[in-house]
C-alpha positions as CSV (number, residue, x, y, z in Angstrom):
1,M,113.1,47.6,98.2
2,N,113.4,45.7,101.5
3,T,113.7,47.3,105.0
4,P,117.5,47.2,105.3
5,E,117.9,48.8,101.9
6,L,115.4,51.5,102.7
7,T,117.1,52.1,106.0
8,W,120.5,52.4,104.3
9,L,119.1,54.7,101.6
10,T,117.5,57.0,104.2
11,A,120.7,57.2,106.2
12,A,122.9,57.7,103.2
13,A,120.6,60.4,101.7
14,A,120.5,62.2,105.1
15,V,124.3,62.2,105.4
16,I,124.8,63.3,101.7
17,F,122.2,66.1,102.0
18,A,123.6,67.4,105.3
19,T,127.2,67.4,103.9
20,V,126.2,69.2,100.7
21,Y,124.0,71.7,102.6
22,V,126.9,72.6,105.0
23,Q,129.2,73.1,102.0
24,Y,126.8,75.3,99.9
25,K,125.0,77.2,102.6
26,P,126.9,78.0,105.9
27,G,130.2,76.9,104.3
28,A,129.8,79.2,101.4
29,R,128.9,82.1,103.7
30,L,131.9,81.4,105.9
31,A,134.2,81.3,102.9
32,L,132.9,84.6,101.7
33,R,133.3,86.2,105.2
34,F,137.0,85.0,105.3
35,A,137.6,86.3,101.8
36,R,136.2,89.7,102.6
37,A,138.4,89.9,105.7
38,L,141.5,89.0,103.8
39,A,140.9,90.7,100.4
40,P,142.1,94.2,101.4
41,R,145.6,92.8,102.1
42,F,145.9,91.6,98.5
43,A,143.9,94.1,96.6
44,H,146.6,96.7,95.9
45,S,146.1,97.5,92.2
46,V,142.9,95.5,91.4
47,P,139.3,95.8,92.6
48,T,138.8,94.4,96.1
49,A,135.6,92.7,94.9
50,Q,137.5,90.6,92.4
51,V,140.1,89.5,94.9
52,T,137.3,88.6,97.3
53,S,135.6,86.4,94.8
54,V,138.8,84.5,94.0
55,L,139.6,84.0,97.7
56,A,136.1,82.8,98.3
57,L,136.5,80.3,95.5
58,I,139.7,79.0,97.1
59,F,138.2,78.8,100.6
60,S,135.0,77.2,99.3
61,G,136.8,74.7,97.1
62,S,139.1,73.7,100.0
63,S,136.2,73.2,102.4
64,G,134.3,71.1,99.9
65,L,137.3,68.9,99.3
66,F,137.9,68.6,103.0
67,L,134.3,67.7,103.8
68,A,134.2,65.1,101.0
69,V,137.5,63.5,102.1
70,V,136.4,63.3,105.7
71,M,133.1,61.7,104.8
72,I,134.7,59.2,102.4
73,L,137.3,58.2,105.0
74,A,134.6,58.0,107.7
75,A,132.7,55.5,105.6
76,G,135.9,53.3,105.4
77,T,136.5,53.9,101.7
78,P,140.2,53.9,100.7
79,L,140.8,57.4,99.3
80,L,143.6,56.3,97.0
81,G,141.2,53.8,95.5
82,L,139.0,56.6,94.1
83,L,142.0,58.0,92.3
84,G,142.4,54.8,90.4
85,G,145.1,52.1,90.3
86,H,147.4,54.1,88.2
87,F,147.9,57.7,86.8
88,G,148.4,56.8,83.1
89,I,148.5,59.6,80.6
90,E,145.8,57.8,78.7
91,L,143.4,58.7,81.4
92,V,144.2,62.4,80.9
93,F,143.5,62.2,77.1
94,L,140.3,60.3,77.8
95,G,139.3,63.0,80.1
96,I,140.0,65.7,77.6
97,G,138.0,64.0,74.9
98,L,135.1,63.4,77.3
99,G,135.2,67.1,78.4
100,V,134.9,68.4,74.9
101,A,132.0,66.0,74.1
102,E,130.2,67.0,77.3
103,A,130.7,70.7,76.5
104,A,129.1,70.2,73.0
105,V,126.1,68.4,74.4
106,S,125.7,70.8,77.3
107,L,125.7,73.8,75.0
108,L,123.1,72.3,72.8
109,L,120.9,71.4,75.7
110,A,121.3,74.8,77.3
111,S,120.5,76.6,74.0
112,S,117.3,74.5,73.7
113,A,116.3,75.1,77.3
114,M,116.9,78.9,77.1
115,A,115.0,79.1,73.8
116,A,112.0,77.3,75.4
117,T,112.0,79.5,78.6
118,I,112.8,82.9,77.2
119,P,109.1,83.7,76.6
120,L,108.3,82.8,80.2
121,R,111.1,85.0,81.5
122,F,110.0,88.0,79.4
123,A,106.5,87.4,80.8
124,Q,107.9,87.6,84.3
125,L,110.2,90.5,83.9
126,G,109.2,92.4,80.8
127,R,112.0,94.6,79.4
128,D,114.2,93.8,82.4
129,A,114.7,90.4,80.9
130,T,116.7,91.9,78.1
131,F,119.5,92.8,80.5
132,E,119.4,89.4,82.2
133,L,119.8,87.7,78.8
134,S,122.9,89.7,78.2
135,I,124.6,88.3,81.3
136,V,123.0,84.9,81.6
137,G,125.5,82.2,82.4
138,R,128.1,84.8,83.6
139,G,126.5,86.0,86.8
140,G,126.8,84.7,90.4
141,W,129.5,82.2,91.2
142,I,130.5,82.0,87.5
143,R,132.2,85.4,87.8
144,S,134.6,84.1,90.4
145,Y,136.2,81.8,87.9
146,S,136.5,84.6,85.3
147,H,138.2,86.8,88.0
148,A,140.7,84.0,88.7
149,L,141.8,84.0,85.1
150,D,141.9,87.8,85.0
151,L,144.0,88.2,88.2
152,L,146.3,85.2,88.2
153,P,148.9,83.6,85.9
154,I,147.3,80.8,83.9
155,P,148.8,77.9,85.9
156,A,147.7,79.5,89.2
157,A,144.3,80.3,87.8
158,L,143.8,76.7,86.6
159,A,144.8,75.4,90.0
160,V,142.3,77.7,91.7
161,I,139.6,76.7,89.2
162,L,140.4,73.0,89.6
163,L,140.0,73.2,93.4
164,P,136.2,73.6,93.5
165,L,135.8,71.2,90.5
166,A,137.7,68.6,92.5
167,A,135.4,69.2,95.4
168,E,132.4,68.7,93.2
169,E,133.7,65.4,91.8
170,M,134.6,64.2,95.3
171,L,131.2,65.2,96.8
172,F,128.8,64.1,94.1
173,R,130.7,61.2,92.6
174,G,133.3,60.1,95.2
175,M,131.0,60.5,98.3
176,A,127.4,60.4,97.0
177,L,127.7,57.6,94.6
178,T,129.8,55.5,97.0
179,F,127.2,56.0,99.8
180,L,124.3,55.2,97.4
181,R,126.0,52.2,95.7
182,P,124.2,49.6,97.8
183,N,120.9,50.8,96.4
184,G,121.7,50.2,92.8
185,P,122.8,52.3,89.8
186,I,119.5,54.1,89.1
187,V,119.1,55.4,92.7
188,A,122.8,56.3,92.9
189,I,123.3,58.0,89.6
190,V,119.9,59.8,89.4
191,G,120.1,60.8,93.1
192,S,123.6,62.2,93.0
193,T,122.8,64.0,89.7
194,F,119.6,65.6,91.0
195,L,121.5,67.0,94.0
196,F,124.3,68.2,91.6
197,I,121.8,70.0,89.5
198,A,120.1,71.6,92.6
199,V,123.3,73.2,93.9
200,Q,123.9,75.0,90.5
201,F,121.1,77.4,91.5
202,T,122.8,78.5,94.8
203,G,124.5,81.9,94.6
204,M,122.9,82.8,91.2
205,P,120.8,85.9,90.6
206,S,117.8,83.9,89.3
207,W,116.7,80.4,88.1
208,F,117.1,81.7,84.5
209,S,120.7,82.8,85.1
210,A,121.5,79.3,86.5
211,L,119.8,77.5,83.6
212,P,123.0,76.9,81.5
213,A,124.9,75.6,84.6
214,A,121.9,73.3,85.4
215,C,121.9,71.9,81.9
216,G,125.6,71.2,82.2
217,A,125.0,69.5,85.5
218,V,122.5,67.2,83.8
219,V,125.0,66.1,81.3
220,V,128.1,66.0,83.5
221,G,126.1,64.4,86.4
222,L,124.7,61.6,84.4
223,V,127.8,60.8,82.4
224,H,130.2,61.1,85.3
225,G,127.8,59.2,87.5
226,Y,127.6,56.3,85.1
227,L,131.3,56.2,84.5
228,F,132.1,56.3,88.2
229,W,129.6,53.6,88.8
230,S,131.3,51.4,86.2
231,V,134.9,52.3,87.1
232,P,135.2,54.2,90.5
233,T,138.1,56.5,89.6
234,I,138.0,60.3,89.9
235,L,141.1,61.3,87.8
236,P,139.6,61.2,84.2
237,L,136.4,62.7,85.5
238,L,138.2,65.6,87.0
239,V,140.1,66.3,83.8
240,A,136.9,66.1,81.8
241,H,135.2,68.5,84.3
242,L,138.0,71.1,83.9
243,V,138.0,70.8,80.1
244,Y,134.2,71.1,80.0
245,F,134.3,74.1,82.3
246,L,136.9,75.9,80.2
247,F,134.8,75.4,77.1
248,V,131.4,76.2,78.5
249,A,131.6,78.6,81.4
250,L,134.6,80.9,80.6
């Protein structure tokens, strides 16, 4: 790697990391603060905590999407180009099939990873690990998506769920892969996937609770990274991400 490539990689990595950090640390805290302030106005017949989590999901997804769009536009990348040249229904069907396949592989990978790490978790927690096993994959930020389905009509719930998923696709594929593209496919795909895996652990009770999501991020990150590298369009990846999420996380 020559000096200009290394300089570009360093600058791109710094911008990507800073953007993702802002979204998942201070941005997430700010979204939660706004949600807690507004939740009592909407929580008339449902628990305030559930309304808070849904509002936080909306605020967090919106901020992530906004950050990604701003950074992509600042880099001079045509935003409409990332959505593809057309919105054919075939892309939707391709996304559905891809999402189902990703869900199957992710579930297999997560099952294997959990089976391999359960003895370690029991060694760390003893009997307390039994309770964690009963809620693994449903704690932390995962509950916000379940609350959206519980509180909202299906179309509205899907729109709320789609918002943070769109933010992830725009951040980790639209932004990260675009910025890292000059450094080649291995750096771009592996780098963006590694960061995508890392953020799955934020807001989760423990590393073990985040393990299923991290395994899913391995599959989705690598597959979507490769596909976006080959054909830089977000639409089928977003459909696949939604279908995958409905199968695996809810």
